TIPA-454991 format. One record per residue: residue number from 1; x, y negated, z negated of N, C-alpha, C in turn; residue in three letters; chain. Coordinates in steps of 0.2 Angstrom, whole numbers, plus 5000, padded with zeros to 4 digits. Example, Ala and Ser with C-alpha at 12.3 -4.5 7.8 and 13.67 -1.06 7.14 Angstrom:
<sites>
SITE   n n_c1 n_c2 n_c3 ca_c1 ca_c2 ca_c3 c_c1 c_c2 c_c3 res chain
SITE   1 5066 5028 4961  5062  5022  4961 5066 5016 4961 Ala     A
SITE   2 5064 5011 4965  5068  5005  4964 5064 5000 4961 Ser     A
</sites>
This chain:
<sites>
SITE   n n_c1 n_c2 n_c3 ca_c1 ca_c2 ca_c3 c_c1 c_c2 c_c3 res chain
SITE   1 5235 4712 5255  5232  4718  5253 5237 4724 5253 Met     A
SITE   2 5238 4728 5248  5243  4733  5247 5241 4739 5252 Ala     A
SITE   3 5246 4741 5255  5246  4747  5259 5244 4754 5255 Thr     A
SITE   4 5241 4758 5259  5239  4764  5256 5245 4768 5252 Ile     A
SITE   5 5251 4767 5256  5257  4770  5253 5259 4767 5247 Ala     A
SITE   6 5258 4760 5246  5261  4757  5240 5256 4758 5234 Ser     A
SITE   7 5249 4758 5236  5244  4758  5230 5242 4765 5228 Arg     A
SITE   8 5243 4771 5232  5241  4777  5231 5247 4782 5229 Ile     A
SITE   9 5247 4785 5224  5252  4790  5223 5251 4796 5227 Val     A
SITE  10 5255 4798 5232  5253  4803  5237 5254 4810 5233 Lys     A
SITE  11 5249 4814 5235  5249  4821  5232 5256 4824 5234 Leu     A
SITE  12 5259 4828 5230  5266  4831  5231 5272 4826 5229 Gly     A
SITE  13 5271 4819 5229  5276  4815  5227 5277 4815 5219 Glu     A
SITE  14 5281 4820 5217  5282  4820  5209 5288 4818 5207 Leu     A
SITE  15 5291 4813 5209  5297  4811  5207 5298 4808 5200 Gly     A
SITE  16 5293 4805 5197  5294  4803  5191 5293 4808 5185 Arg     A
SITE  17 5296 4807 5179  5296  4812  5174 5289 4814 5172 Ser     A
SITE  18 5284 4809 5171  5278  4810  5169 5274 4814 5174 Glu     A
SITE  19 5275 4813 5180  5272  4817  5186 5275 4824 5185 Asp     A
SITE  20 5281 4825 5184  5284  4832  5184 5280 4836 5178 Leu     A
SITE  21 5280 4832 5172  5277  4835  5166 5269 4837 5168 Phe     A
SITE  22 5266 4833 5172  5259  4834  5173 5259 4840 5177 Ala     A
SITE  23 5263 4841 5182  5263  4846  5187 5264 4853 5183 Trp     A
SITE  24 5268 4853 5178  5270  4859  5175 5264 4861 5170 Glu     A
SITE  25 5260 4857 5168  5254  4858  5164 5247 4859 5168 His     A
SITE  26 5248 4858 5174  5242  4857  5178 5237 4863 5177 Met     A
SITE  27 5239 4869 5176  5235  4875  5176 5233 4877 5169 Lys     A
SITE  28 5235 4873 5164  5233  4874  5157 5229 4868 5154 Thr     A
SITE  29 5228 4863 5158  5224  4858  5155 5217 4859 5153 Thr     A
SITE  30 5213 4862 5157  5206  4864  5156 5205 4871 5157 Val     A
SITE  31 5199 4873 5155  5197  4880  5157 5194 4879 5164 Lys     A
SITE  32 5195 4884 5168  5192  4884  5174 5196 4880 5179 Gly     A
SITE  33 5202 4878 5177  5206  4874  5182 5207 4877 5188 Glu     A
SITE  34 5209 4883 5189  5210  4887  5195 5204 4886 5200 Ser     A
SITE  35 5198 4886 5197  5192  4886  5202 5192 4879 5205 Cys     A
SITE  36 5193 4874 5201  5193  4867  5204 5199 4866 5209 Phe     A
SITE  37 5204 4870 5208  5210  4869  5212 5209 4873 5218 Glu     A
SITE  38 5206 4879 5218  5206  4884  5224 5199 4883 5227 Ser     A
SITE  39 5195 4880 5225  5188  4879  5228 5185 4872 5226 Asp     A
SITE  40 5189 4867 5227  5186  4860  5225 5181 4858 5230 Ala     A
SITE  41 5181 4861 5236  5175  4859  5241 5168 4861 5239 Ser     A
SITE  42 5168 4866 5234  5162  4869  5232 5159 4863 5227 Arg     A
SITE  43 5163 4860 5223  5161  4855  5219 5159 4849 5223 Tyr     A
SITE  44 5163 4848 5228  5161  4841  5232 5154 4843 5235 Ala     A
SITE  45 5153 4849 5237  5147  4850  5240 5141 4849 5236 Ala     A
SITE  46 5142 4851 5230  5137  4851  5224 5135 4843 5223 Tyr     A
SITE  47 5140 4839 5224  5138  4832  5222 5134 4829 5227 Leu     A
SITE  48 5133 4832 5233  5129  4830  5239 5122 4832 5238 Thr     A
SITE  49 5120 4837 5233  5114  4839  5232 5110 4835 5228 Thr     A
SITE  50 5103 4835 5228  5099  4830  5224 5101 4831 5217 Pro     A
SITE  51 5103 4836 5214  5104  4837  5207 5111 4834 5206 Glu     A
SITE  52 5116 4835 5210  5123  4832  5209 5122 4824 5210 Gly     A
SITE  53 5119 4822 5215  5118  4815  5216 5115 4812 5211 Arg     A
SITE  54 5109 4815 5208  5105  4811  5203 5109 4811 5197 Leu     A
SITE  55 5114 4816 5195  5118  4815  5189 5122 4809 5190 Arg     A
SITE  56 5126 4809 5196  5131  4803  5197 5127 4797 5197 Ala     A
SITE  57 5121 4796 5200  5118  4790  5200 5115 4787 5194 Asp     A
SITE  58 5113 4792 5189  5110  4790  5183 5116 4788 5178 Leu     A
SITE  59 5121 4791 5179  5127  4789  5175 5130 4782 5177 Val     A
SITE  60 5131 4781 5183  5133  4775  5185 5128 4769 5184 Phe     A
SITE  61 5122 4770 5184  5117  4765  5182 5117 4763 5175 Ala     A
SITE  62 5119 4769 5171  5120  4767  5164 5126 4763 5162 Asn     A
SITE  63 5131 4765 5166  5138  4761  5165 5137 4754 5167 Leu     A
SITE  64 5133 4753 5173  5132  4746  5175 5129 4741 5170 Gln     A
SITE  65 5125 4744 5166  5121  4740  5161 5127 4737 5157 Glu     A
SITE  66 5132 4740 5156  5137  4737  5151 5142 4733 5155 Phe     A
SITE  67 5143 4734 5162  5147  4730  5166 5144 4723 5167 Leu     A
SITE  68 5137 4723 5167  5134  4717  5169 5135 4711 5164 Ala     A
SITE  69 5137 4714 5158  5138  4708  5153 5145 4704 5153 Val     A
SITE  70 5149 4707 5158  5156  4704  5159 5155 4699 5165 Ser     A
SITE  71 5157 4692 5163  5157  4687  5168 5162 4688 5173 Ala     A
SITE  72 5167 4692 5172  5172  4693  5177 5174 4700 5178 Arg     A
SITE  73 5169 4703 5181  5170  4710  5183 5176 4712 5187 Val     A
SITE  74 5178 4707 5191  5183  4709  5196 5190 4708 5192 Asn     A
SITE  75 5190 4706 5186  5197  4706  5182 5197 4712 5178 Ser     A
SITE  76 5193 4717 5178  5193  4723  5174 5197 4728 5177 Leu     A
SITE  77 5200 4732 5173  5203  4738  5175 5200 4744 5172 Arg     A
SITE  78 5199 4750 5176  5197  4756  5174 5201 4762 5175 Ala     A
SITE  79 5200 4767 5170  5203  4773  5171 5198 4779 5171 Leu     A
SITE  80 5199 4783 5176  5194  4788  5177 5198 4795 5175 Asp     A
SITE  81 5197 4798 5169  5200  4803  5167 5197 4810 5169 Val     A
SITE  82 5200 4814 5173  5197  4820  5176 5192 4818 5182 Gly     A
SITE  83 5195 4814 5186  5191  4810  5191 5187 4814 5196 Cys     A
SITE  84 5189 4820 5197  5186  4824  5202 5187 4821 5209 Gly     A
SITE  85 5182 4820 5213  5182  4819  5220 5182 4811 5221 Thr     A
SITE  86 5182 4807 5215  5183  4800  5216 5177 4796 5217 Gly     A
SITE  87 5171 4799 5217  5165  4795  5219 5163 4789 5214 Gly     A
SITE  88 5164 4790 5208  5163  4784  5203 5168 4779 5204 Thr     A
SITE  89 5174 4781 5206  5180  4776  5206 5178 4771 5212 Ala     A
SITE  90 5176 4775 5218  5175  4771  5224 5169 4766 5222 Val     A
SITE  91 5164 4768 5218  5158  4763  5216 5161 4757 5212 Arg     A
SITE  92 5165 4759 5207  5168  4753  5203 5173 4749 5208 Leu     A
SITE  93 5176 4752 5212  5180  4747  5216 5176 4743 5221 Ala     A
SITE  94 5170 4745 5223  5166  4741  5227 5163 4735 5223 Asp     A
SITE  95 5164 4736 5216  5162  4730  5212 5168 4725 5211 Leu     A
SITE  96 5173 4727 5213  5179  4723  5213 5184 4725 5206 Gly     A
SITE  97 5183 4731 5203  5186  4733  5198 5192 4737 5201 Ile     A
SITE  98 5198 4736 5197  5204  4740  5199 5204 4747 5195 Asp     A
SITE  99 5204 4752 5199  5203  4759  5195 5209 4763 5197 Val     A
SITE 100 5211 4767 5191  5216  4772  5191 5213 4779 5190 Thr     A
SITE 101 5214 4784 5195  5212  4790  5194 5217 4795 5191 Leu     A
SITE 102 5215 4799 5187  5219  4804  5184 5216 4810 5184 Leu     A
SITE 103 5219 4816 5187  5217  4822  5187 5223 4827 5188 Asp     A
SITE 104 5222 4833 5186  5227  4838  5186 5226 4843 5192 Ser     A
SITE 105 5221 4842 5196  5220  4846  5201 5222 4842 5208 Ser     A
SITE 106 5227 4845 5212  5229  4842  5218 5224 4842 5223 Ala     A
SITE 107 5220 4848 5223  5214  4849  5227 5209 4843 5227 Ala     A
SITE 108 5207 4842 5221  5202  4837  5218 5205 4830 5221 Met     A
SITE 109 5211 4829 5219  5214  4822  5221 5214 4821 5229 Leu     A
SITE 110 5216 4827 5232  5216  4826  5239 5209 4824 5242 Ala     A
SITE 111 5203 4827 5239  5197  4824  5241 5195 4817 5239 Leu     A
SITE 112 5198 4815 5233  5197  4809  5231 5200 4803 5235 Ala     A
SITE 113 5207 4805 5237  5211  4801  5241 5207 4800 5248 Glu     A
SITE 114 5204 4805 5251  5201  4804  5257 5195 4800 5256 Arg     A
SITE 115 5191 4801 5251  5185  4796  5250 5187 4789 5249 Ala     A
SITE 116 5193 4788 5246  5195  4781  5245 5197 4777 5251 Ile     A
SITE 117 5201 4781 5256  5202  4779  5262 5195 4778 5266 Val     A
SITE 118 5191 4782 5266  5185  4781  5271 5181 4776 5268 Glu     A
SITE 119 5181 4774 5261  5177  4769  5259 5181 4762 5260 Ala     A
SITE 120 5187 4762 5261  5191  4756  5263 5193 4752 5256 Gly     A
SITE 121 5194 4756 5251  5195  4752  5244 5202 4755 5242 Val     A
SITE 122 5207 4756 5246  5213  4758  5244 5218 4753 5240 Thr     A
SITE 123 5215 4747 5242  5219  4741  5238 5217 4741 5231 Asp     A
SITE 124 5212 4744 5229  5209  4744  5222 5210 4750 5218 Arg     A
SITE 125 5212 4755 5221  5212  4762  5218 5219 4765 5218 Ile     A
SITE 126 5222 4768 5212  5228  4771  5212 5226 4778 5209 Thr     A
SITE 127 5229 4783 5213  5228  4790  5212 5234 4793 5208 Val     A
SITE 128 5233 4797 5203  5239  4799  5199 5238 4806 5196 Lys     A
SITE 129 5243 4811 5197  5243  4817  5194 5244 4816 5186 His     A
SITE 130 5240 4820 5182  5242  4820  5175 5238 4824 5171 Gly     A
SITE 131 5240 4826 5165  5237  4830  5160 5233 4825 5155 Asp     A
SITE 132 5226 4826 5155  5222  4822  5151 5224 4822 5144 Ala     A
SITE 133 5228 4827 5141  5229  4827  5134 5235 4823 5133 Arg     A
SITE 134 5238 4820 5138  5245  4816  5137 5243 4808 5139 Gln     A
SITE 135 5238 4806 5138  5236  4799  5141 5241 4794 5137 Leu     A
SITE 136 5242 4795 5131  5246  4790  5127 5253 4789 5130 Ala     A
SITE 137 5255 4795 5133  5262  4795  5136 5263 4793 5143 Thr     A
SITE 138 5257 4793 5146  5257  4792  5153 5256 4784 5154 Ile     A
SITE 139 5251 4781 5150  5249  4774  5151 5251 4770 5145 Phe     A
SITE 140 5252 4763 5146  5253  4759  5141 5247 4758 5136 Gln     A
SITE 141 5248 4756 5130  5243  4755  5125 5239 4749 5128 Thr     A
SITE 142 5232 4749 5127  5228  4744  5129 5228 4742 5136 Gly     A
SITE 143 5229 4747 5141  5229  4745  5148 5222 4745 5151 Ser     A
SITE 144 5217 4747 5148  5211  4748  5152 5205 4745 5148 Phe     A
SITE 145 5200 4742 5152  5194  4739  5150 5188 4744 5149 Asp     A
SITE 146 5189 4749 5154  5184  4755  5155 5188 4761 5156 Ile     A
SITE 147 5186 4766 5152  5189  4773  5152 5183 4778 5153 Val     A
SITE 148 5184 4781 5158  5178  4786  5160 5180 4793 5158 Leu     A
SITE 149 5177 4797 5155  5178  4804  5153 5171 4808 5154 Cys     A
SITE 150 5170 4810 5161  5164  4813  5162 5164 4820 5164 His     A
SITE 151 5161 4824 5161  5161  4832  5162 5168 4834 5162 Asn     A
SITE 152 5172 4832 5157  5179  4834  5155 5179 4838 5149 Leu     A
SITE 153 5176 4835 5143  5177  4838  5137 5175 4845 5136 Leu     A
SITE 154 5170 4846 5140  5167  4853  5140 5171 4859 5142 Glu     A
SITE 155 5177 4857 5145  5182  4862  5148 5187 4862 5143 Tyr     A
SITE 156 5188 4858 5138  5194  4858  5133 5192 4862 5127 Leu     A
SITE 157 5198 4866 5125  5198  4869  5118 5197 4864 5112 Asp     A
SITE 158 5200 4859 5114  5200  4853  5108 5200 4847 5112 Asp     A
SITE 159 5194 4843 5111  5193  4836  5115 5197 4831 5111 Pro     A
SITE 160 5199 4832 5105  5202  4827  5101 5208 4823 5104 Asp     A
SITE 161 5213 4827 5106  5218  4823  5110 5216 4818 5116 Pro     A
SITE 162 5211 4821 5119  5209  4817  5125 5206 4810 5122 Val     A
SITE 163 5201 4811 5117  5198  4805  5115 5202 4800 5111 Leu     A
SITE 164 5207 4803 5107  5212  4798  5104 5216 4795 5109 Arg     A
SITE 165 5218 4799 5114  5222  4796  5119 5218 4790 5123 Gly     A
SITE 166 5212 4791 5124  5207  4786  5127 5207 4780 5123 Ala     A
SITE 167 5206 4781 5117  5205  4775  5112 5212 4771 5113 Arg     A
SITE 168 5217 4775 5113  5224  4771  5113 5224 4767 5119 His     A
SITE 169 5221 4768 5125  5222  4764  5130 5217 4759 5131 Leu     A
SITE 170 5212 4759 5127  5207  4753  5127 5209 4747 5125 Met     A
SITE 171 5208 4742 5129  5211  4736  5128 5210 4732 5122 Arg     A
SITE 172 5203 4732 5121  5201  4728  5114 5194 4731 5112 Asn     A
SITE 173 5191 4727 5107  5184  4729  5105 5179 4729 5110 Ala     A
SITE 174 5180 4725 5116  5174  4725  5121 5175 4730 5126 Ser     A
SITE 175 5181 4734 5125  5182  4740  5130 5177 4745 5130 Ala     A
SITE 176 5176 4748 5135  5170  4754  5135 5173 4761 5136 Ile     A
SITE 177 5171 4766 5132  5173  4773  5134 5166 4776 5136 Leu     A
SITE 178 5166 4779 5142  5160  4782  5144 5161 4790 5144 Ser     A
SITE 179 5157 4793 5140  5158  4800  5140 5152 4804 5142 Val     A
SITE 180 5153 4809 5146  5147  4813  5148 5148 4821 5147 Leu     A
SITE 181 5144 4824 5143  5145  4831  5142 5138 4835 5142 Val     A
SITE 182 5139 4842 5142  5133  4846  5143 5130 4846 5136 Arg     A
SITE 183 5123 4846 5136  5119  4846  5130 5117 4854 5129 Asn     A
SITE 184 5118 4856 5123  5116  4863  5121 5109 4864 5121 Gln     A
SITE 185 5105 4858 5120  5098  4859  5120 5096 4860 5127 Ala     A
SITE 186 5099 4856 5132  5098  4856  5139 5099 4864 5141 Gly     A
SITE 187 5103 4867 5139  5105  4874  5141 5099 4879 5139 Glu     A
SITE 188 5096 4877 5133  5091  4881  5130 5085 4880 5135 Val     A
SITE 189 5083 4874 5136  5077  4872  5141 5078 4875 5148 Leu     A
SITE 190 5085 4875 5150  5086  4878  5157 5084 4885 5157 Lys     A
SITE 191 5087 4888 5152  5086  4896  5152 5079 4898 5151 Ala     A
SITE 192 5075 4894 5147  5068  4896  5146 5063 4893 5152 Ala     A
SITE 193 5064 4887 5155  5060  4884  5159 5062 4885 5166 Leu     A
SITE 194 5068 4886 5168  5070  4886  5174 5071 4894 5177 Gln     A
SITE 195 5074 4898 5172  5075  4905  5174 5070 4910 5170 Thr     A
SITE 196 5066 4907 5165  5062  4912  5162 5066 4917 5157 Gly     A
SITE 197 5072 4916 5155  5076  4920  5152 5075 4918 5144 Asp     A
SITE 198 5070 4921 5141  5069  4919  5134 5075 4921 5129 Leu     A
SITE 199 5078 4927 5131  5083  4929  5127 5090 4925 5127 Ala     A
SITE 200 5091 4922 5133  5096  4917  5134 5095 4911 5131 Ala     A
SITE 201 5088 4909 5131  5087  4903  5128 5088 4903 5120 Ala     A
SITE 202 5086 4909 5117  5087  4910  5110 5095 4910 5108 Asp     A
SITE 203 5098 4913 5113  5105  4914  5112 5109 4907 5112 His     A
SITE 204 5106 4903 5117  5110  4896  5117 5108 4891 5112 Asn     A
SITE 205 5103 4893 5108  5102  4889  5102 5107 4888 5097 Leu     A
SITE 206 5112 4893 5097  5117  4893  5092 5124 4894 5094 Thr     A
SITE 207 5125 4894 5101  5131  4896  5103 5135 4889 5105 Val     A
SITE 208 5142 4889 5104  5146  4883  5106 5148 4883 5113 Asp     A
SITE 209 5148 4889 5116  5151  4889  5123 5146 4893 5127 Trp     A
SITE 210 5145 4890 5133  5140  4893  5138 5144 4894 5145 Gly     A
SITE 211 5140 4896 5150  5142  4897  5157 5140 4892 5162 Glu     A
SITE 212 5144 4889 5165  5141  4884  5170 5140 4888 5177 Glu     A
SITE 213 5135 4886 5181  5133  4889  5186 5137 4889 5192 Ser     A
SITE 214 5141 4884 5193  5144  4883  5200 5150 4888 5201 Leu     A
SITE 215 5154 4889 5196  5160  4893  5196 5159 4899 5191 Tyr     A
SITE 216 5154 4899 5187  5153  4904  5182 5158 4904 5177 Arg     A
SITE 217 5161 4898 5176  5166  4897  5170 5163 4895 5164 Gly     A
SITE 218 5167 4896 5159  5166  4895  5152 5166 4887 5150 Arg     A
SITE 219 5160 4885 5147  5160  4877  5145 5157 4876 5138 Val     A
SITE 220 5160 4871 5135  5158  4869  5129 5151 4866 5129 Arg     A
SITE 221 5147 4868 5124  5140  4865  5124 5140 4861 5118 Leu     A
SITE 222 5138 4854 5118  5138  4849  5113 5131 4848 5110 Phe     A
SITE 223 5130 4848 5104  5124  4845  5101 5125 4837 5100 Thr     A
SITE 224 5120 4833 5099  5121  4826  5099 5126 4825 5092 Ser     A
SITE 225 5125 4829 5087  5128  4828  5081 5136 4830 5081 Glu     A
SITE 226 5137 4835 5085  5144  4837  5087 5148 4831 5091 Ala     A
SITE 227 5144 4829 5096  5147  4823  5100 5149 4817 5096 Leu     A
SITE 228 5144 4815 5092  5145  4809  5088 5151 4810 5083 Glu     A
SITE 229 5151 4816 5080  5157  4818  5076 5164 4818 5079 Ala     A
SITE 230 5165 4821 5085  5171  4820  5088 5173 4813 5091 Val     A
SITE 231 5168 4809 5092  5169  4802  5094 5171 4798 5087 Leu     A
SITE 232 5168 4800 5082  5170  4796  5076 5177 4798 5073 Lys     A
SITE 233 5178 4805 5074  5185  4807  5072 5191 4803 5076 Asp     A
SITE 234 5189 4802 5082  5194  4798  5086 5193 4790 5085 Ala     A
SITE 235 5190 4788 5080  5189  4781  5079 5185 4777 5084 Ser     A
SITE 236 5180 4780 5086  5176  4777  5092 5169 4777 5089 Leu     A
SITE 237 5165 4771 5091  5158  4770  5088 5154 4770 5094 Thr     A
SITE 238 5148 4774 5094  5144  4774  5100 5139 4768 5100 Ile     A
SITE 239 5139 4765 5106  5135  4759  5107 5129 4760 5110 Lys     A
SITE 240 5128 4766 5114  5122  4768  5118 5122 4775 5119 Ala     A
SITE 241 5116 4778 5119  5115  4785  5121 5110 4785 5126 Arg     A
SITE 242 5112 4789 5131  5107  4790  5137 5107 4797 5139 Arg     A
SITE 243 5100 4800 5140  5099  4806  5142 5100 4806 5150 Gly     A
SITE 244 5103 4812 5153  5104  4812  5160 5101 4819 5162 Val     A
SITE 245 5096 4818 5167  5092  4824  5170 5088 4827 5164 Arg     A
SITE 246 5083 4823 5162  5078  4825  5157 5073 4830 5159 Val     A
SITE 247 5070 4829 5165  5065  4833  5168 5066 4835 5175 Ile     A
SITE 248 5071 4832 5178  5071  4834  5185 5073 4841 5187 Ala     A
SITE 249 5077 4844 5182  5078  4852  5184 5072 4856 5183 Asp     A
SITE 250 5067 4854 5180  5061  4858  5178 5055 4856 5183 Tyr     A
SITE 251 5055 4852 5188  5050  4850  5191 5047 4856 5196 Leu     A
SITE 252 5041 4856 5197  5038  4862  5201 5040 4861 5208 Pro     A
SITE 253 5041 4867 5212  5044  4867  5218 5040 4863 5223 Ala     A
SITE 254 5034 4861 5222  5030  4857  5227 5032 4849 5227 Gln     A
SITE 255 5036 4848 5222  5039  4841  5222 5046 4841 5225 Ile     A
SITE 256 5046 4838 5231  5053  4838  5235 5058 4833 5231 Ser     A
SITE 257 5064 4837 5229  5069  4833  5226 5072 4827 5230 Arg     A
SITE 258 5072 4829 5237  5074  4824  5242 5070 4818 5243 Ser     A
SITE 259 5063 4820 5245  5059  4814  5247 5056 4810 5242 Thr     A
SITE 260 5056 4813 5236  5054  4810  5230 5059 4807 5226 Glu     A
SITE 261 5065 4807 5229  5071  4806  5224 5071 4799 5221 Tyr     A
SITE 262 5069 4794 5224  5068  4787  5221 5064 4787 5215 Glu     A
SITE 263 5058 4791 5215  5053  4791  5210 5056 4795 5204 Arg     A
SITE 264 5059 4800 5206  5062  4805  5201 5068 4800 5197 Ile     A
SITE 265 5072 4797 5201  5077  4793  5198 5074 4788 5193 Phe     A
SITE 266 5069 4784 5195  5066  4779  5191 5063 4782 5185 Ala     A
SITE 267 5060 4788 5185  5057  4791  5179 5062 4793 5175 Leu     A
SITE 268 5068 4796 5177  5073  4798  5173 5077 4792 5170 Glu     A
SITE 269 5077 4787 5173  5080  4781  5170 5076 4779 5164 Arg     A
SITE 270 5069 4779 5164  5065  4777  5158 5066 4782 5153 Lys     A
SITE 271 5066 4789 5155  5066  4794  5149 5073 4794 5146 Leu     A
SITE 272 5078 4793 5150  5085  4794  5147 5086 4788 5142 Gly     A
SITE 273 5083 4783 5142  5084  4777  5137 5081 4778 5131 Lys     A
SITE 274 5076 4783 5131  5073  4784  5124 5076 4790 5120 Arg     A
SITE 275 5078 4789 5114  5081  4793  5110 5078 4800 5110 Leu     A
SITE 276 5072 4801 5110  5069  4807  5109 5070 4811 5115 Glu     A
SITE 277 5071 4809 5121  5073  4813  5127 5080 4813 5128 Tyr     A
SITE 278 5084 4809 5124  5092  4810  5125 5093 4817 5122 Phe     A
SITE 279 5090 4819 5117  5092  4825  5113 5090 4832 5117 Gly     A
SITE 280 5086 4831 5123  5084  4837  5126 5087 4837 5134 Ile     A
SITE 281 5090 4831 5135  5093  4831  5142 5098 4836 5144 Ala     A
SITE 282 5099 4837 5150  5104  4842  5153 5111 4840 5151 Arg     A
SITE 283 5112 4833 5151  5118  4830  5150 5117 4824 5145 Tyr     A
SITE 284 5122 4823 5140  5121  4817  5136 5127 4812 5138 Met     A
SITE 285 5125 4807 5139  5129  4801  5140 5130 4796 5135 His     A
SITE 286 5136 4795 5132  5137  4790  5127 5142 4785 5129 Cys     A
SITE 287 5141 4779 5128  5145  4773  5129 5148 4771 5122 Leu     A
SITE 288 5154 4770 5121  5157  4769  5115 5162 4764 5115 Ala     A
SITE 289 5164 4761 5109  5169  4756  5109 5174 4758 5103 Ser     A
SITE 290 5179 4755 5102  5184  4756  5097 5181 4754 5090 Cys     A
SITE 291 5181 4759 5085  5178  4757  5079 5182 4752 5075 Ala     A
SITE 292 5178 4747 5072  5182  4742  5068 5184 4744 5062 Thr     A
SITE 293 5190 4742 5059  5193  4744  5053 5188 4743 5047 Pro     A
</sites>
């Protein structure tokens, strides 16, 4: 078993040229980068709430549907682009998958590294500084069977370089790209049903950018058509669509998000698989493969 020092790129060890490049670009990679860097613990705390946990659990359950078709899961390699605190990577490593984490926030990577050590999966996870827009120069072509891009595209002025870079890294036609983005329709319903702000709901019908609630930063809002278009432009074909958090955010207060968590999760799983609910969920989750010529 490899040691922590040999398998994990320590934060602050920027000896290689690609790491130096990544460091120089860390603060320009995504909008709101300084918030993730200066207050990463706030995001980590959000992930422990019923809402944060539900999003993560639903997305991982969707991903597992596609991992199950592989007879040799423990031979797979995954890349988590914009990995955050590393929760998904730990889950994949628990399945026997080798995972590489890429993030431009040192604070997020520090939290991820801690989670990896606590989970005892240091032999299966590598942590790396890097700019998501430079995937093709950081990694070799066809290096990964699974590429995760969760809640990253909404912070980018131009998602295309990241998606094209991800496609460049996908090993073959059976490789999976997992993309999670904010749904414009979900922001409309949130404003109307959760906060009762009809003016904001009307406004969100047509805007391309909104405001996320955790850091009050600017985020891109995707329609299903826009998401499909950017994936198609990057030569990627959607294999499955899943809605994430269709009704959970709007449940009445008398329903406990904690004590009723399993029932909420089960219902969300059923709703998320139906196309009519995909279009109104808070988040859209697409699993894609390389388009055939």
